[in-house]
C-alpha positions as CSV (number, residue, x, y, z in Angstrom):
1,M,30.3,-10.5,-16.0
2,T,29.7,-8.0,-18.7
3,I,28.8,-4.3,-18.1
4,N,25.3,-5.0,-19.2
5,T,24.9,-7.7,-16.5
6,V,26.3,-5.4,-13.9
7,I,23.9,-2.6,-14.9
8,A,21.0,-5.0,-14.8
9,V,21.9,-6.3,-11.3
10,I,22.4,-2.8,-10.0
11,A,19.0,-1.7,-11.4
12,L,17.3,-4.8,-9.8
13,V,18.9,-4.1,-6.5
14,L,17.8,-0.5,-6.5
15,I,14.2,-1.4,-7.4
16,V,14.1,-3.9,-4.5
17,F,15.7,-1.5,-2.2
18,F,13.3,1.4,-2.9
19,A,10.3,-1.0,-2.8
20,I,11.3,-2.2,0.7
21,R,12.0,1.3,1.8
22,Y,8.6,2.5,0.6
23,I,6.8,-0.3,2.5
24,W,8.9,0.3,5.6
25,K,8.1,4.1,5.6
26,E,4.4,3.5,5.0
27,K,4.2,1.0,7.9
28,K,6.1,3.4,10.1
29,R,3.4,6.1,9.3
30,G,0.7,3.6,10.4
31,T,-0.8,2.8,7.0
32,K,-2.7,-0.4,7.3
33,C,-3.3,-1.1,3.6
34,I,-0.4,0.0,1.5
35,G,-1.6,0.9,-2.0
36,C,-5.2,1.1,-1.0
37,P,-6.8,4.3,-2.1
38,V,-8.5,4.8,1.3
39,A,-5.6,3.5,3.3
40,G,-6.0,6.0,6.1
41,N,-9.8,5.6,6.3
42,C,-10.3,1.8,6.1
43,H,-12.4,2.0,9.3
44,D,-15.0,4.1,7.4
45,Y,-15.2,1.5,4.6
46,E,-15.7,-2.2,4.4
47,G,-12.0,-2.8,4.8
48,C,-9.3,-3.0,2.2
49,G,-9.8,-6.6,1.1
50,T,-7.9,-8.0,-1.8
51,S,-10.2,-7.2,-4.7
52,R,-9.7,-4.3,-7.1
53,T,-13.3,-3.2,-6.8
54,P,-14.0,0.2,-5.2
55,H,-14.7,0.3,-1.5
56,K,-18.3,0.8,-0.4
57,R,-18.8,3.5,2.1
58,V,-20.3,2.3,5.4
59,E,-22.7,4.8,6.9
60,K,-22.3,5.4,10.6
61,M,-25.3,4.2,12.5
62,T,-26.9,6.6,15.0
63,F,-29.6,5.7,17.4
64,G,-32.5,7.9,18.6
65,E,-32.8,10.1,15.5
């Protein structure tokens, strides 16, 4: 293996390591939709879904007003 190959392998391993670490830390914090702009407030919206369209705000219904 050449030095270029070793550097490329180390870079790939580090990228995968930090990606897994980020996902693990976000799940530990309780984030339900990692990468979602409203990840902490999905219950106020129509869920995270898989589309890239912005979330629509769901108005809370109150009765008797």
